[in-house]
C-alpha positions as a printed NumPy array, in Angstrom:
array([[131.572,  87.393, 114.232],
       [128.235,  85.845, 113.254],
       [124.76 ,  87.262, 113.329],
       [121.329,  85.669, 113.373],
       [119.939,  88.626, 111.465],
       [119.479,  87.901, 107.752],
       [118.401,  90.907, 105.677],
       [115.21 ,  90.416, 103.724],
       [114.518,  86.977, 105.196],
       [111.798,  87.929, 107.666],
       [108.372,  86.485, 106.92 ],
       [106.28 ,  88.874, 104.894],
       [102.799,  89.658, 106.158],
       [ 99.874,  88.146, 104.324],
       [ 99.133,  90.004, 101.095],
       [ 96.166,  92.334, 101.367],
       [ 93.961,  92.911,  98.363],
       [ 91.412,  95.594,  97.704],
       [ 88.179,  94.726,  95.902],
       [ 86.269,  97.361,  93.97 ],
       [ 82.598,  96.669,  93.213],
       [ 80.234,  97.945,  90.574],
       [ 76.936,  96.735,  89.119],
       [ 75.363,  97.037,  85.712],
       [ 71.772,  96.574,  84.533],
       [ 70.254,  96.002,  87.959],
       [ 66.581,  95.213,  88.169],
       [ 64.315,  98.083,  89.174],
       [ 62.209,  97.588,  92.297],
       [ 60.828, 101.064,  92.802],
       [ 57.823, 102.189,  90.788],
       [ 58.591, 105.896,  90.426],
       [ 62.396, 105.844,  90.563],
       [ 65.43 , 103.673,  90.11 ],
       [ 66.743, 101.437,  92.872],
       [ 69.045, 102.621,  95.648],
       [ 71.544,  99.732,  95.611],
       [ 73.963,  98.543,  98.266],
       [ 76.237,  95.498,  98.074],
       [ 76.841,  93.238, 101.06 ],
       [ 79.85 ,  90.913, 101.118],
       [ 80.033,  87.669, 103.054],
       [ 82.992,  85.425, 103.787],
       [ 83.041,  81.803, 104.839],
       [ 85.474,  81.324, 107.765],
       [ 88.095,  78.662, 107.19 ],
       [ 86.788,  75.178, 107.928],
       [ 83.202,  76.334, 108.424],
       [ 80.06 ,  76.08 , 106.313],
       [ 78.354,  79.271, 107.457],
       [ 78.499,  82.66 , 105.755],
       [ 79.486,  85.661, 107.847],
       [ 78.799,  89.251, 106.847],
       [ 82.068,  91.067, 106.241],
       [ 81.364,  94.383, 104.54 ],
       [ 78.659,  96.735, 103.273],
       [ 79.114,  99.386, 100.654],
       [ 77.502, 102.783, 100.796],
       [ 74.043, 103.222,  99.243],
       [ 73.995, 104.713,  95.741],
       [ 70.857, 106.732,  95.139],
       [ 68.779, 106.129,  92.015],
       [ 71.081, 103.982,  89.941],
       [ 70.922, 100.69 ,  88.15 ],
       [ 74.626, 100.975,  87.245],
       [ 76.307, 101.898,  90.531],
       [ 80.04 , 102.196,  91.134],
       [ 80.635, 101.77 ,  94.851],
       [ 83.361, 103.87 ,  96.485],
       [ 83.639, 101.712,  99.6  ],
       [ 86.418,  99.175,  99.067],
       [ 86.742,  95.715, 100.537],
       [ 90.116,  94.902, 102.106],
       [ 90.81 ,  91.202, 102.47 ],
       [ 93.857,  89.139, 103.423],
       [ 94.71 ,  86.955, 100.448],
       [ 96.053,  83.456, 101.046],
       [ 97.021,  81.428,  98.002],
       [ 96.926,  78.186,  99.968],
       [ 93.258,  78.544, 100.934],
       [ 90.065,  78.562,  98.967],
       [ 88.447,  81.771, 100.201],
       [ 84.756,  81.734,  99.223],
       [ 82.983,  85.069,  98.854],
       [ 79.299,  85.846,  98.469],
       [ 77.897,  89.15 ,  97.292],
       [ 74.284,  90.233,  97.737],
       [ 72.812,  93.403,  96.263],
       [ 69.845,  95.14 ,  97.884],
       [ 67.614,  98.084,  97.082],
       [ 67.712, 100.07 , 100.315],
       [ 64.293, 101.452, 101.22 ],
       [ 64.855, 102.718, 104.769],
       [ 67.406, 103.317, 107.502],
       [ 66.913,  99.792, 108.847],
       [ 70.049,  97.716, 109.362],
       [ 68.03 ,  94.532, 108.877],
       [ 68.515,  93.289, 105.328],
       [ 65.092,  91.616, 105.377],
       [ 63.587,  95.113, 105.326],
       [ 65.081,  95.835, 101.899],
       [ 64.391,  94.473,  98.422],
       [ 66.741,  91.744,  97.265],
       [ 68.227,  92.463,  93.821],
       [ 70.536,  89.487,  93.285],
       [ 73.396,  87.41 ,  94.636],
       [ 76.486,  85.67 ,  93.357],
       [ 79.321,  83.591,  94.829],
       [ 82.89 ,  82.89 ,  93.774],
       [ 86.316,  82.475,  95.351],
       [ 88.827,  85.223,  95.994],
       [ 91.319,  83.186,  93.975],
       [ 89.087,  83.408,  90.9  ],
       [ 88.976,  87.189,  91.2  ],
       [ 92.707,  87.566,  91.839],
       [ 93.567,  85.11 ,  89.069],
       [ 91.594,  87.135,  86.535],
       [ 92.105,  90.649,  87.879],
       [ 88.544,  91.625,  87.002],
       [ 85.497,  89.379,  86.824],
       [ 81.948,  89.771,  85.571],
       [ 79.425,  87.851,  87.674],
       [ 75.788,  87.368,  86.651],
       [ 73.473,  88.089,  89.584],
       [ 70.954,  85.384,  90.444],
       [ 67.992,  84.789,  92.692],
       [ 68.507,  83.033,  96.009],
       [ 68.326,  79.253,  95.867],
       [ 64.75 ,  78.033,  95.889],
       [ 63.305,  81.164,  94.316],
       [ 60.865,  80.484,  91.501],
       [ 61.64 ,  83.69 ,  89.64 ],
       [ 64.817,  82.979,  87.72 ],
       [ 63.551,  83.598,  84.211],
       [ 65.164,  86.969,  83.496],
       [ 68.477,  88.694,  84.   ],
       [ 69.111,  90.469,  87.282],
       [ 72.174,  92.279,  85.966],
       [ 75.854,  91.843,  86.682],
       [ 78.345,  92.485,  89.445],
       [ 81.868,  93.498,  88.417],
       [ 84.673,  92.866,  90.922],
       [ 88.201,  94.176,  90.45 ],
       [ 91.104,  93.056,  92.64 ],
       [ 94.212,  95.086,  93.337],
       [ 97.035,  94.286,  95.693],
       [ 97.36 ,  97.077,  98.221],
       [100.537,  99.095,  97.989],
       [103.064,  97.625, 100.388],
       [106.611,  98.478, 101.363],
       [108.068,  95.813,  99.145],
       [111.188,  97.613,  97.886],
       [114.675,  96.578,  98.907],
       [117.888,  98.581,  98.94 ],
       [121.382,  97.333,  98.237],
       [124.03 ,  99.219, 100.218],
       [127.804,  98.987, 100.258],
       [130.153, 100.866, 102.609],
       [133.852, 101.348, 103.189],
       [135.884, 102.831, 106.033],
       [138.913, 105.124, 105.75 ],
       [141.671, 105.739, 108.289],
       [139.684, 104.378, 111.202],
       [141.134, 104.595, 114.696],
       [143.479, 101.827, 115.795],
       [141.861, 100.058, 118.766],
       [144.161,  97.093, 119.313],
       [147.544,  97.539, 121.076],
       [149.389,  95.021, 118.922],
       [147.637,  95.418, 115.61 ],
       [144.975,  97.206, 113.646],
       [141.226,  97.18 , 114.22 ],
       [138.671,  94.542, 113.212],
       [135.809,  96.881, 112.246],
       [132.147,  96.185, 111.573],
       [129.035,  98.358, 111.252],
       [125.67 ,  98.261, 112.996],
       [122.615, 100.026, 111.575],
       [119.769, 101.287, 113.78 ],
       [116.442, 102.94 , 112.993],
       [114.699, 105.305, 115.377],
       [111.411, 104.1  , 116.816],
       [108.362, 106.165, 117.777],
       [109.576, 106.012, 121.369],
       [112.817, 107.71 , 120.355],
       [114.845, 104.565, 121.012],
       [117.042, 103.107, 118.278],
       [116.452,  99.538, 117.131],
       [119.123,  97.417, 115.445],
       [118.217,  96.362, 111.91 ],
       [121.48 ,  95.119, 110.411],
       [125.092,  94.179, 111.152],
       [127.823,  93.885, 108.583],
       [130.497,  91.229, 108.657],
       [133.78 ,  91.888, 110.483],
       [136.788,  92.896, 108.402],
       [139.902,  91.674, 110.202],
       [143.149,  93.563, 110.7  ],
       [142.448,  96.753, 108.734],
       [141.861, 100.47 , 109.225],
       [140.458, 100.788, 105.692],
       [137.739,  98.122, 105.501],
       [135.537,  97.511, 102.478],
       [132.404,  95.747, 103.642],
       [130.392,  93.414, 101.431],
       [127.228,  94.821,  99.859],
       [124.024,  93.82 , 101.646],
       [120.345,  93.862, 100.784],
       [117.696,  95.   , 103.221],
       [113.957,  95.612, 102.907],
       [112.963,  99.269, 103.031],
       [110.314,  98.482, 105.618],
       [112.979,  96.849, 107.788],
       [115.402,  99.718, 107.426],
       [113.024, 102.618, 108.008],
       [109.397, 101.419, 107.791],
       [109.198, 103.121, 104.41 ],
       [109.884, 106.586, 105.855],
       [112.882, 107.894, 103.927],
       [113.313, 110.74 , 106.442],
       [113.406, 108.458, 109.479],
       [116.635, 108.873, 111.413],
       [119.21 , 106.118, 111.06 ],
       [122.202, 105.65 , 113.308],
       [125.282, 103.852, 112.021],
       [127.798, 102.674, 114.623],
       [131.298, 101.39 , 113.864],
       [132.877,  98.94 , 116.323],
       [136.164,  97.141, 116.666],
       [135.325,  93.488, 117.14 ],
       [136.651,  91.661, 120.199],
       [136.435,  87.936, 120.865],
       [135.147,  88.656, 124.374],
       [132.006,  90.227, 122.931],
       [132.891,  93.569, 124.495],
       [133.407,  95.419, 121.252],
       [135.184,  98.77 , 121.267],
       [133.383, 101.799, 119.89 ],
       [135.212, 103.506, 117.027],
       [132.544, 106.073, 116.202],
       [129.057, 106.748, 114.911],
       [127.03 , 109.038, 112.672],
       [123.397, 109.826, 111.839],
       [121.693, 109.951, 108.454],
       [118.532, 108.728, 106.652],
       [117.52 , 106.753, 103.598],
       [116.743, 109.921, 101.639],
       [120.396, 110.935, 101.922],
       [121.563, 107.409, 101.07 ],
       [119.413, 107.562,  97.933],
       [121.66 , 110.343,  96.567],
       [124.294, 107.68 ,  96.074],
       [128.083, 107.901,  96.493],
       [129.406, 111.432,  96.853],
       [130.218, 114.178,  99.358],
       [126.814, 113.948, 101.07 ],
       [127.404, 110.285, 101.853],
       [130.916, 110.61 , 103.265],
       [130.496, 110.599, 107.04 ],
       [132.845, 111.571, 109.855],
       [132.832, 108.748, 112.377],
       [132.465, 110.439, 115.756],
       [133.315, 108.929, 119.143],
       [131.124, 110.967, 121.58 ],
       [133.465, 110.6  , 124.576],
       [136.534, 111.641, 122.597],
       [134.644, 114.595, 121.187],
       [133.876, 115.813, 124.722],
       [137.279, 115.014, 126.17 ],
       [139.445, 116.428, 123.397],
       [137.079, 119.233, 122.421],
       [138.532, 121.362, 119.638],
       [141.49 , 119.079, 118.911],
       [139.237, 116.139, 117.914],
       [138.055, 115.902, 114.322],
       [136.855, 112.335, 113.95 ],
       [137.869, 108.677, 114.289],
       [137.945, 108.021, 110.557],
       [135.369, 108.221, 107.794],
       [132.639, 105.924, 106.511],
       [131.651, 106.201, 102.84 ],
       [128.662, 104.896, 100.947],
       [130.099, 103.209,  97.858],
       [126.909, 101.839,  96.299],
       [123.171, 102.461,  96.521],
       [120.511, 100.626,  94.557],
       [116.759, 100.56 ,  95.052],
       [115.195,  97.306,  93.914],
       [111.48 ,  96.655,  93.529],
       [110.367,  93.382,  95.109],
       [107.65 ,  91.622,  93.188],
       [104.991,  89.471,  94.767],
       [103.29 ,  86.289,  93.64 ],
       [100.263,  88.361,  92.639],
       [102.377,  90.681,  90.471],
       [103.334,  87.71 ,  88.289],
       [ 99.85 ,  86.192,  88.231],
       [ 98.344,  89.545,  87.203],
       [101.046,  89.787,  84.541],
       [ 99.823,  86.585,  82.935],
       [102.068,  83.865,  84.404],
       [100.188,  80.579,  84.183],
       [100.246,  77.819,  86.794],
       [100.225,  74.28 ,  85.449],
       [ 99.456,  71.453,  87.85 ],
       [100.35 ,  67.857,  87.018],
       [ 98.976,  65.122,  89.269],
       [100.796,  61.835,  89.869],
       [ 98.971,  58.956,  91.555],
       [100.535,  55.952,  93.294],
       [ 99.087,  52.702,  91.968],
       [101.381,  50.336,  93.879],
       [100.084,  47.175,  95.509],
       [100.732,  48.423,  99.033],
       [ 97.554,  50.502,  98.707],
       [ 95.539,  47.301,  99.052],
       [ 93.072,  45.556,  96.749],
       [ 90.757,  48.293,  95.362],
       [ 87.791,  45.944,  95.842],
       [ 88.478,  45.786,  99.581],
       [ 86.766,  48.576, 101.592],
       [ 89.981,  48.865, 103.625],
       [ 92.004,  49.729, 100.527],
       [ 93.235,  53.29 , 100.143],
       [ 91.989,  53.075,  96.544],
       [ 88.512,  51.797,  97.435],
       [ 85.946,  53.888,  95.551],
       [ 82.588,  53.716,  97.283],
       [ 80.771,  56.502,  95.496],
       [ 79.596,  57.701,  98.91 ],
       [ 82.605,  58.657, 101.026],
       [ 85.61 ,  59.948,  99.042],
       [ 88.84 ,  58.089,  99.727],
       [ 92.083,  59.878, 100.645],
       [ 93.216,  60.132,  97.024],
       [ 89.912,  61.66 ,  95.947],
       [ 89.967,  64.128,  98.825],
       [ 93.526,  65.247,  98.082],
       [ 92.822,  65.684,  94.356],
       [ 89.748,  67.77 ,  95.129],
       [ 91.435,  69.875,  97.799],
       [ 94.5  ,  70.94 ,  95.824],
       [ 93.025,  70.851,  92.338],
       [ 90.093,  73.109,  93.242],
       [ 92.527,  75.871,  94.238],
       [ 95.067,  75.441,  91.439],
       [ 92.391,  75.5  ,  88.739],
       [ 91.489,  79.083,  89.636],
       [ 94.879,  80.109,  88.194],
       [ 94.918,  77.814,  85.148],
       [ 93.21 ,  79.319,  82.117],
       [ 92.4  ,  76.035,  80.351],
       [ 91.649,  73.976,  83.517],
       [ 93.387,  70.963,  81.965],
       [ 95.349,  68.712,  84.32 ],
       [ 97.904,  66.17 ,  83.084],
       [ 97.381,  63.111,  85.305],
       [100.07 ,  60.452,  85.493],
       [100.229,  57.136,  87.306],
       [103.091,  54.98 ,  88.523],
       [103.652,  51.522,  89.981],
       [100.916,  49.622,  88.097],
       [100.682,  46.816,  85.562],
       [ 98.878,  48.04 ,  82.48 ],
       [ 96.566,  46.369,  79.986],
       [ 96.674,  44.436,  77.79 ],
       [ 99.944,  42.638,  78.594],
       [100.52 ,  43.551,  82.264],
       [103.743,  45.497,  81.731],
       [104.859,  47.556,  84.76 ],
       [104.93 ,  51.303,  84.245],
       [106.119,  54.21 ,  86.398],
       [104.91 ,  56.84 ,  83.957],
       [101.536,  56.287,  82.294],
       [ 98.506,  58.413,  81.495],
       [ 95.718,  57.756,  83.987],
       [ 93.003,  58.497,  81.39 ],
       [ 94.509,  55.668,  79.267],
       [ 94.671,  58.014,  76.259],
       [ 98.   ,  57.296,  74.548],
       [ 97.993,  60.709,  72.885],
       [ 97.143,  63.084,  75.735],
       [ 97.3  ,  62.966,  79.551],
       [ 94.948,  65.928,  80.058],
       [ 91.776,  65.776,  82.141],
       [ 89.236,  68.589,  82.171],
       [ 89.077,  70.158,  85.628],
       [ 88.867,  68.375,  88.953],
       [ 85.775,  66.347,  87.921],
       [ 87.693,  65.074,  84.894],
       [ 90.638,  64.045,  87.06 ],
       [ 88.396,  62.171,  89.471],
       [ 86.556,  60.445,  86.636],
       [ 89.814,  59.309,  85.009],
       [ 91.165,  58.099,  88.346],
       [ 88.065,  56.034,  89.123],
       [ 88.057,  54.412,  85.669],
       [ 91.787,  53.698,  85.847],
       [ 91.423,  51.791,  89.126],
       [ 89.231,  49.249,  87.298],
       [ 91.662,  48.848,  84.381],
       [ 95.095,  48.442,  85.967],
       [ 96.601,  45.995,  88.443],
       [ 98.252,  47.591,  91.455],
       [101.875,  46.48 ,  91.627],
       [105.126,  48.333,  92.443],
       [107.706,  49.485,  93.394],
       [107.314,  53.178,  94.402],
       [109.528,  55.164,  92.031],
       [109.254,  58.959,  91.871],
       [112.117,  59.908,  89.556],
       [110.36 ,  59.122,  86.22 ],
       [107.387,  61.334,  87.133],
       [109.571,  64.208,  88.382],
       [111.73 ,  64.065,  85.265],
       [108.606,  63.987,  83.088],
       [107.333,  67.321,  84.465],
       [110.859,  68.777,  84.601],
       [111.192,  68.282,  80.842],
       [108.225,  70.591,  80.312],
       [109.38 ,  73.108,  82.92 ],
       [112.823,  73.301,  81.291],
       [111.271,  74.776,  78.148],
       [109.502,  77.603,  80.026],
       [112.235,  79.438,  81.922],
       [111.083,  82.917,  80.902],
       [108.508,  83.344,  83.684],
       [105.476,  82.728,  81.477],
       [104.639,  79.436,  83.177],
       [105.212,  77.71 ,  86.5  ],
       [104.71 ,  74.002,  87.086],
       [103.374,  72.249,  90.185],
       [103.679,  68.481,  90.502],
       [101.296,  66.923,  93.016],
       [102.386,  63.398,  93.983],
       [ 99.912,  61.254,  95.937],
       [101.571,  58.208,  97.465],
       [101.081,  55.626, 100.204],
       [104.491,  54.006, 100.409],
       [108.154,  54.209, 101.182],
       [110.081,  55.505,  98.2  ],
       [112.25 ,  52.865,  96.488],
       [114.397,  55.019,  94.175],
       [115.653,  57.559,  96.713],
       [119.029,  58.31 ,  95.033],
       [117.424,  58.838,  91.628],
       [114.61 ,  60.925,  93.131],
       [117.067,  63.104,  95.044],
       [119.037,  63.682,  91.848],
       [115.845,  64.537,  89.949],
       [114.792,  67.079,  92.59 ],
       [118.215,  68.741,  92.727],
       [118.215,  69.013,  88.932],
       [114.676,  70.427,  88.954],
       [115.507,  73.025,  91.631],
       [116.75 ,  75.416,  88.934],
       [113.475,  75.126,  87.011],
       [110.12 ,  76.937,  87.43 ],
       [108.703,  74.022,  89.366],
       [107.408,  72.983,  92.795],
       [106.73 ,  69.453,  94.033],
       [103.991,  68.67 ,  96.544],
       [103.979,  65.179,  98.073],
       [100.911,  64.023,  99.998],
       [101.388,  60.816, 101.934],
       [ 98.242,  58.745, 102.405],
       [ 97.943,  55.828, 104.757],
       [100.168,  54.952, 107.721],
       [103.481,  54.061, 106.091],
       [106.868,  55.317, 107.293],
       [107.275,  58.656, 105.538],
       [110.589,  59.681, 107.121],
       [112.266,  59.677, 103.697],
       [109.722,  62.243, 102.509],
       [110.738,  64.568, 105.329],
       [114.283,  64.364, 103.973],
       [113.076,  65.381, 100.521],
       [111.146,  68.294, 102.063],
       [114.523,  69.787, 103.043],
       [113.12 ,  72.52 , 105.256],
       [116.118,  72.33 , 107.598],
       [118.904,  70.616, 105.615],
       [119.394,  71.442, 101.924],
       [119.071,  68.494,  99.552],
       [122.274,  67.433,  97.784],
       [123.044,  64.887,  95.076],
       [126.5  ,  64.007,  93.773],
       [127.993,  66.88 ,  95.726],
       [125.598,  69.376,  94.104],
       [123.32 ,  71.323,  96.396],
       [119.726,  72.115,  95.424],
       [119.413,  75.685,  94.158],
       [116.274,  76.165,  96.266],
       [113.76 ,  74.173,  98.29 ],
       [111.017,  73.032,  95.896],
       [109.435,  70.152,  97.853],
       [106.618,  70.254, 100.375],
       [105.527,  67.027, 102.081],
       [102.367,  66.615, 104.149],
       [100.948,  63.358, 105.586],
       [ 97.232,  63.113, 104.882],
       [ 96.458,  61.283, 108.127],
       [ 97.333,  64.525, 109.904],
       [ 93.914,  65.701, 108.746],
       [ 91.83 ,  62.518, 108.996],
       [ 90.928,  63.299, 112.613],
       [ 88.683,  66.038, 111.246],
       [ 85.203,  64.549, 111.044],
       [ 83.962,  66.493, 108.035],
       [ 85.749,  65.443, 104.797],
       [ 85.27 ,  68.921, 103.327],
       [ 86.986,  70.542, 106.301],
       [ 89.812,  67.997, 106.009],
       [ 90.247,  68.961, 102.354],
       [ 90.402,  72.647, 103.186],
       [ 93.02 ,  72.163, 105.877],
       [ 95.047,  69.901, 103.625],
       [ 95.022,  72.438, 100.79 ],
       [ 96.091,  75.238, 103.108],
       [ 99.119,  73.315, 104.341],
       [100.362,  71.798, 101.097],
       [100.07 ,  75.02 ,  99.09 ],
       [101.466,  77.389, 101.714],
       [105.028,  77.28 , 100.358],
       [104.191,  77.569,  96.66 ],
       [104.116,  81.404,  96.417],
       [107.488,  81.649,  98.191],
       [109.022,  78.978,  95.938],
       [107.472,  80.668,  92.905],
       [108.882,  84.116,  93.752],
       [112.206,  82.539,  94.682],
       [112.569,  81.171,  91.159],
       [111.634,  84.467,  89.527],
       [113.962,  86.471,  91.756],
       [116.946,  84.162,  91.334],
       [116.535,  84.348,  87.567],
       [115.996,  88.137,  87.565],
       [112.577,  87.788,  85.934],
       [110.298,  90.794,  86.4  ],
       [106.526,  90.405,  85.978],
       [104.879,  91.669,  82.851],
       [102.387,  94.55 ,  83.055],
       [ 98.977,  93.489,  84.383],
       [ 96.775,  91.843,  81.814],
       [ 93.62 ,  93.888,  81.337],
       [ 90.604,  91.723,  80.671],
       [ 87.205,  90.837,  82.057],
       [ 86.392,  87.185,  82.676],
       [ 82.777,  85.983,  82.746],
       [ 82.515,  83.442,  85.553],
       [ 79.712,  80.873,  85.628],
       [ 77.784,  80.621,  88.889],
       [ 79.046,  78.168,  91.494],
       [ 75.981,  76.197,  92.638],
       [ 77.734,  74.86 ,  95.743],
       [ 78.502,  78.346,  97.011],
       [ 75.211,  79.891,  95.919],
       [ 73.152,  77.309,  97.753],
       [ 74.909,  77.955, 101.075],
       [ 73.118,  81.161, 102.001],
       [ 73.575,  83.19 , 105.174]])
């Protein structure tokens, strides 16, 4: 018997975070008393430039150091840059119109910056264009906490004893079905075990199931367990059933978890002479906490993003405006847009904001040797560039110093990053390799082998295809449907995400294209990240307690509601 139900594999809902707000050293606006502050939060909807009011705190009377009780609940999406703007007002009346109240200060940042730090300290500033920016307006403190979710899993193992014989010419082929009661009173199937052939004393394999799947987190919720004899026709024969709950399961193996398997019709028909149709015993119970991406980030795990840029000749002469590497200084090319889109999100989680940037497929000065692994900043001692602006600057200078050539080989770059990842298997660091390429890969066997080898490492690979080349080979590397194999060895997990950039070029606004690109290429990273930690039994460290002073973001601050 087969089942399409896979315990614990259902998509988890988007993580929800709770933001707590407090201010210190606010400016006084009232002559005879302190201010009565309120904080208003704005979000910028995905792909839009406008700010939309999302939340208002309560008003704290007479305080320049308020701690607001009203919390902000926000869906957190790693793959998106989620800009936030906070404005603090001194409330002078019952008016809902903010223009009727005194403005005390504003600040903008991204949700990723807050989540990446845990707690941030933001200096309040005047609105853009205000002439009065000479003195401090105080600070806003924002603390992020992931809302408690039903993330635990349970591992259960059962056996049957002296079950009824259901087949005329043999024994039974028993399996179990587990149901939870719904609010309507109906029972909903949540799990099926495998079938154990030709036995009246089956021992089923242990299985793992999310607590929310099994009982929605309610340990007292009624569970029904039904034992069937499997039949090839699909008309399975009932052996018996029993009722219990997760609270009882949690007591573990013992008398309370040894259940008489009752066939209702036999119980009625045979009355006092019927005891049961065998027994079902719980042999193992284990409650396992399930950690999220945020648990590891809050525990100090660092993300390291390496960027690899395709400098092969198929990109076109960089001096030609039709070239994919043409740098106009006005309209960013596809490479610049991709670097900005992904780098601006990753850097929120990287404490030093230093990106190693590698190039491949070019002839290098001074002798024109071909290289598939060189430092784009042309520094022989260090490949690091400071933040996204540093990456872009190094890229633009490199274009003028190298000769585009070929072929398109990925393996050297993948192996380069894998060497670093192999030394950090303890969960302290996770590596993301962003490959920007325009062409058909020319070392497919070597690249496949490199990816399979890297699949056991704390590493993800993002490939962005620019231009209009045939990227069918990249879809193979993505391995969303068929697992990647090399030399008969199957990849331990899927670590590659491929996205063609031209999927987003139909969007008129380059900034919107960047946002949509970032959302798609980074969507799988948290799942791949947690998959590595879980498979290696790495638990997150306790949350790091610190306060990070964030500089103001002029781009966000200038876009006012």
